[in-house]
N, C-alpha and C positions, 0 to 999 in steps of 0.2 A: 723371529721377531714377529709379532701382528701390528701393522702400521693399521689404524681405524682414525676414521673424521667424526667428528662431534663438533653440535654447535654452539656456535661462540658469537660472543656481542656484539663484537664489531667485526671488520675484515682487516687480517694481518699481512696482506698480500697483496699485489698490485692486481687491478681487475684488469685482463685481457684477454680473454673471452666471452662468448654468449650463448646459452643453450637455448634453442627453440624446440618445442614439443611439438609432435606432430611426424604422420609417417610419410606424408605426399611429397615427392622434389618439386610440385608446384606449388605448396604453399611456402617451400624452402626460400626457393625464388621470390616469392610475393615478398617475406618476409627481409629477402637483403634488398629489395627496391626501395620499401618503406624504412629501413634504416641508413638509405643511402649509403650501402657498401655494392660494393662492381664483384660479381664470379669471378672476373681475371686477377684480382688482388687478394683475395681474401679466401685463408684456405679453410675447408668445411670438410667435418669427418662425422660421417653417418654417426649413429649412436644407436647398439641391438634395444630389442625390446624381451621383455622376460620369455616368453615366446621362442622356439626355436624358429631364424631366416625371418625374425621381424625386425620392426626399427622401432623406435620411441622417439628420436627427434634428433639433433643435428649438431653439431657445437662449433661454430662460427669461431674464427680468428682473425680480426679485422689487423693490417697490416700498422705497423706502431705509428702513434698518433691520430688514428684514422678510431680510435671507437666513439663511438655514439653515446652525446650525453641522454637521451631519452630511446629506451629501448621499448615502450610498449610493456606488453603484459609477456616479455620473455625473461630469462634470468641473467644474471651474471655470473660469471667465473673467477677466482683468483688463481694466477698462475706461480705454486708455490716454488716451480723448477722450471726450466726451459722444457721440459718435457713431463709436468706435473700440473693437473690441474684439478682442481676442487670446487664446490659450490660455491659462495658469497654464503657470510656470516657463516662458518664453517674452521676449524681449526685440527692442525695431523694430532693424535694423537700417537707414539710421546713423538717429540721434537727431536728432527734430526739434521743433522749438517750436511752443509753441499753434498758433502764425496759421500757422506753415507746416502743419501737421495739417489746420487748416481748409481752407487750398485745395485741399490735396488730398479730401477726404471731400465738398465742395463740398453741404452739406445734408443727407447719406442716411446714415444707418447702415450701418456696414461690418463682416464679420466676418472674420478670417484663416482661412479653409476646413481643416481638417487634410489634406482629399485633390484641394480643385480650389484653394483659394489665395485672391487674395480675391475678396470675392462682396459685392453690394448688397442689403440686405435693407430693401426701398421699402415693405412696407405688414408691420403686422404681423396674427397671427390673428385674424379674428371669429369665436368659440367659436356666439355664438347664430345663424349664418348655415352654419355645420355642422354643430351639431346638431339635430336635431327632438326637438321636446316628445313625452310621448307623448301620445295622444288621453286626456280622461278618461273613464273609463265613468258612464252616472247613478246605477246603483245595481249593488252586488255581491250577489247573495243566497246566495249562499256560494263562500267561500275556495279557489281552484283545488289540482289536486292539484300535485305537487313537480316540476318541469319537470329532466330529465331532458339536462343539457348536453354537447355534444360538442365535445371540445374539439379548436380548432383544428389544433394539432399536438401530436405526441409528442416530448417533451424526454427524459424519459430513461425506463427500463426496470428494474425491480429484481423478484429473486424474493426473498418473505418466509418466511423459515427459521422453524420451527418449534422449538422448547424442547432443550437434549442430550436429555434424558430421552426424549422421545417420541418425538423420532428414533428411538433404540433400538430401543424397545419394536415400532413400526412395523415396524424391519428385523428383528425376530426374528418377530414373530407373521408376515412375509410367506415367511418360507424354512422354519419350521417349524409349523405350524398344530397345538393339542393331539392326541395320539396314546393308543391306547387301550394301556394297559400288556399285554406279550405276553413271557413266562416263558418263556427257553431254554437256562436252565441246567441242565445235566447232574446237579449234585449237590445233594442234597437238605438242607433243614435240619438234619437228625443229621446225616449227613453235615460238613456246613461245621460242625459242633462239634466233633465228632473232628478234624478239620483242626487247627483251632484249638489244641484237647490238645495233639496232637500235635507242633504248631511250638515252643509252651511247653515239652512234657517233654523235647524233644534239643536245645533255645537252651541248656540248663543241665548242670550232674553228674546222671549215672544216680542217679536218688534211691536206693538199696539199698545203692551204691557212696560213698554222702557220708559222709567223716570215718571211713572202716574202713581200716586199714592194709595193707601187702602180705602179712603175715602170716595175715590174718587174709581173705585173699580165701577163698571158699569151693574147695572142689575140681574137677575136670578134668568130673564127672561135672555137677556142680552150673552148673560156668562154661557148658558146652556146652547146659545147662537154659534158660542163661538166656541164652545170644548167639541160640538159637534164638528165644525169646521177643521179644529184642529185634530180630532180624531180621525178624519177623513184622510187628513197629510199625512198624518202618522201611519194609518194601515196605508197608504200610498207606499211613502218607504219602506214599510216592512216587507210590504209584498215583492219590491225592487233587490232588497237587499236579500230575500230568499232567493229570488228569482238569480241573481246572483252568485247567492251560495252552492246555487244549484251547480255552475261551472266547475267549481272546487271538488263537488261530488262526484260530477262527472271526471274530472280527471281521474280522482283518487282510484272509482272502480274502471276505468280504463288502464293504470296500473294494474291493478291485480289481475285484469281477461289480458290484455297484450300493454308490457312493461315496454318493448322496443317500441311502437307505436307512441305511448304515453310519453315517451323522454320528448317528441317532436313538442309537445307543445306546454311539455314542462317549464314556469315560471320560474327563475331564480330568485334563491332567497337572500336577504339580506342580514348580518348582526345585530341590527336593529329593529327588528319584525318588518321589513317593508321587503317590496319586489317591483321587479319593473311592470309595468301593465301596459297599456295602449293609451295614447295622444294623451296622458296627465287627467284624467278625467276617475281617476281611483278605483274603475271599476275592472274586475277580475273579468276576461273574457277567454273564451276557452278556440285561438286559435295556435296554427302552425308558425312556431316561433324561430326553430334552428336551420337556417337556411346553409350555415357556416359558421363551424364552430371555433373558428382562429382564437390562437389566445388573446385576439384583440377587442374580440365583444361581438363582432358581426352576427348579424343574427334578421331575422326576418323584418324589413321596417314597419309592415300591419303590424308584426305582434309584439312590440316594447316599444318604449319611449316617455310613460309617466308615472311616478311610484304610488303603488296603489299599499294601502296599509293596511294588511291582512288578518290581524286582529287574532283569532282563535284560529282561525285558517291556515296562519302560518307554523303550529305548531303540528297540527296534521300532515301539510304538506311534507314538513320538515323529518316529520315522524315517517311518511309513507315514503320519499327518499332514502332514508337511510337505510329503510327496511330493506328496497330494490336492490340499495349494491350490496347487499350484507348476500343477498337471494345471489344475486348475479356473478359476485364472488365465489360461493359453491358451486355456480355452476361453469366457473372458469372464462368467464367473460370478462378478466379483468380491464377490458377498456371500454366498456360500456359502464363497468362499477366506478373505475377512473375520471370519466366523465362526468359523475352525478356525483361525485367531491368536489373536484374541478371547477367544472360552470355551475350547479344547482346549489349546490351547498358553499361554496370558496371555500373547502377544506384541504387545502393545498398538500397541507404535508400527508394528511390521508391519503391524497390521489397519488403521491410521488410512491408511497409506501404501499397502496397498490399495484400501481404499476409494475414497481421493484418485486413484487410476492408470484405478481403473473410473470417472471423472463422478462419483463417488456425493455430492457436496463437503461436503451436508450433514451425510451420518453420520460421513463425515471428519474435519470440525471438532467432532462431538459427542463419539468418541470422544478426540480432542487434548487439548478441556476435561475431559472426565471421566475419563478415567485415566490422561494424563501430562501433564497440568497445565500444559499449553501453549500459551498465549492468542497467540503469535504463528503458529502453522502453523496455529491454528485461524480467524485474523482472513484468512487467507491464501487459504483454504480457503471461506468466506465468499465471500470478495472476485471468487475464480474463479467460481464458483456465480452470482456478480450477485447476491447475497443481502447486499444493499450496508449497510440501518441494523444488522445484527448485527455486522459487519465495525467499521464507524464505532464503535461500544460498546466493541468490543474494543482498535479502535487508542486509542482514548482513553484507556482504561485503561494502554496500556502507554507513551502519552506521543509515541507519532508521528504531529504534529501537521501535518506535510506532509502523510502517507497518506490522515489527514482529510480535509483542505483538498480534496486530489485525490477523493475521491470524494463529497465535495458535489459536488463540480465534475460530475462526472458526472453527475450526476439534475439538475443545474441551479439548485443551490439554491445562489446565489453568495452570496449576506448570508453565509450559516455557511462556505463557503469561503473567502471573502475576510477573513474573523475569524481563522482558523485558518493561516492565509496572512501575515497580518498578525502572527501571533503569531512565527512562524516565522524571518519578515522582522526582525523586533525582537531574535530570539534571534543570529541570525546579526551583525547591526549591533552588540549589545553584547559581543560577541567581537570584534570589527575585522573581520569577514568581510563586508565591502560589495560581495564582488564577489559572493558565494553570495545574499546578499539582495537584488543586484538583478535576478537572474536569477530569481529566485521575484517580486520586483513584475511585471519585462516577462512573463514566460512566463504563471503563473499569476494574476497580477493585472491583468494586460494593461493596466499602467501605463507605457508609455515614457520620460514624464516624468519621475513619479518614479525611476524606474530610474536615469537619465542623472544626476539630483542623487546618487543613494546612490556614484554610481561616481566621481564629483568630490570628493565626504564622502573616499571611500576614497586620492583621492587628496593632498589635505589635511592629511589625519588622519594620513599615511605607513603605512598601513594595504595591504600588497599595491599598491604606488602605481602601480608600473611597468604589472600588468595591468587595474589599475579604467581608467588614462588609456585604455592602449592598448583598451579595451574601448567606452570612452566616444565613441573617436575613430569607433571601427568601425560604433559606432550613428547616425554623420550621412553620410546619403544624399548633402546637396548638397553639392558639392564647393569652390564658391565659401565656402557657409556655414562649409565644414571648415577651408578656409584660413585663415578668419578669426578663428576657436575658436582656430587651433593659435598662432598669431601672438599673441591676445589672452592664451591662456593662458601661452605663456610668456614674454610681457611682464609679465603682474598676477599667474601664479600661482606664477613659478620665483620660489627668491635660491640660493644658493651652496650651499646645503644639498640642495638634489633635484636642479641642472640637468643634475650627471650624468643623474641618474634618468631624467631626461627625453629625454635625448638615447637612451637605450635604446628609450624611447617612437618617436620620431619614426626610430631603425631600424627598428623594425617598420613601421610607417606608409609608410617610403621603399618599402621591399619591399614592399607587399600594396596599395598606393593610387596608382598610375600618374601618375591624374590632380592628387596632390599632391604628388608626387616631387620637385619643384620648390624647394617650399617648404619642405620638410621638410627636405632639402638643405642649402640656404640657414642654416635655423634651426643644424641639426648643427656647420657649419662656424664660426657665433658661439659655440657653446657650445664647441668645442676652442680656438680663440684663448682666450676668455677662462680656460679653465684650463690652458693647456698650460703655463704658468712655474712652477707648482707641483706639476703633474705630466704630465710628458714624454712618459709612454709614452700618455697619451691620444688620440695622434696617430694611433697602429692604431687606431681609430675610424673612420678617415675610410676604411679600406678596404671597408667594406658600402657605403660611398656611390657607389665607385669601384669595380665589379669589373670594367670592359670598361678599364681602366687597367692594365694588365703593369706597369707602370715603377713602380706606385703600392707595392708591398713596401719595394723597393729604395731608393724615396725615403724612404721612413715608418726604413727601417734607418739609412741616413744620418745622416736628424735624428735621432735618439736617439742616435745614437756621436758627433753633434759636441757635444753638450750633454753628457754625459761629461767 
């Protein structure tokens, strides 16, 4: 008689053991401590590995009444008999009486190993024999210095990110250190005042003409005299405007010759066509503006303060800034290109995208957070840059719990990871999405037994039942156990309401698992025969189980016609 173990949807026997994976004795001791168990009263049996003279794990058998309620990432074991343990959510096949089990085990403890099969556990682990007590020092004159412990293995690696404000300040300081003010504007202070007055004068009606009728207009000679005076004022303003425009031309020319130098004098542009000039006089002067490119807008006091209405010059500068930024990106200078977008063009999205493209993920995340308030993009940048902890905090705020679990798992913090995976699986289960819940439990929490149980719950609760049961069968690798389970579920877990759905499961199993195709076909015929009286069209399903039969289609049509 062959005694096997197959998956089962619940535990039929009491949970009396704990399986701990790993081949390190120190890891086993650590698990005993975390579980609140003592090596002195807990019987421990080493479990062999697949290779000769190797270890796979350890079986803990706590004293009666001392089984911990929370065992972390470890697994429970069922005690079928005082000398026979099997994994949780499994069942013996065939079922045996106590006397039959006693004859099989023959006074030796047996355990069903997930990878090896049945193993005999002849002797428990003797902790006193494997652990040497440290020698006692006669006298300690002074405490030793702290020992630097080198880790045996690096399980995770992450980059610690700086706060957003500090990142941006460092970026600004690296790009543009403090510079001395260098006045290069050709207009004197008096000329700037004159230009402002002339702009105000010509922006409204001519003062001496205001409120006078045509009949009151002076004679020809007077008009000629006034016209010459106005012409002189207009010419004066035009000359000043041209000289002011030359400042923009100088800046544009400097961008073409030396973009790095030009950026020191660049003036920020606003979306309404204005920019920040000097002293509120409306005149753009070529002076050093950037002493400190912090995100709070500190600049050279001599280089800003008033609003400049740029007019057509706004478009020229805007175009030059964008062209320079694109050129810097091509040259690989993503930091300066991002500065143009951030501080000169006020295009925060392009600034962040440029930093991200250049691999400056911490800086990009800071811009996304401070200027765009985009926590999702910031978290993605932190993740790309290996700054796991700030990414985790943002994903927690966003409620992306599976992502939080993935990141904890990437730095080998399995307990925290499983906490969040558990929440994700619970949410899926509450919404009836058992298939998704089983994927999280199987792939993320590495608990195949529980994943199978979730798929069975999906079948029983009729929530995506066909896909759940199909997935359940696909993870049963032992062909004999699969055939037994197919027959058992058909007989015990189907009724008139779900047998047609079970037929669809058999169709998929027939097509994908050749070794059990005969059993799947047999069950399918039974379902069709049982339902053909009330639904003659169900015979069409037989075509999927008889692909090589060329006459099956005509036989199905004849049968349907005869029933009509």
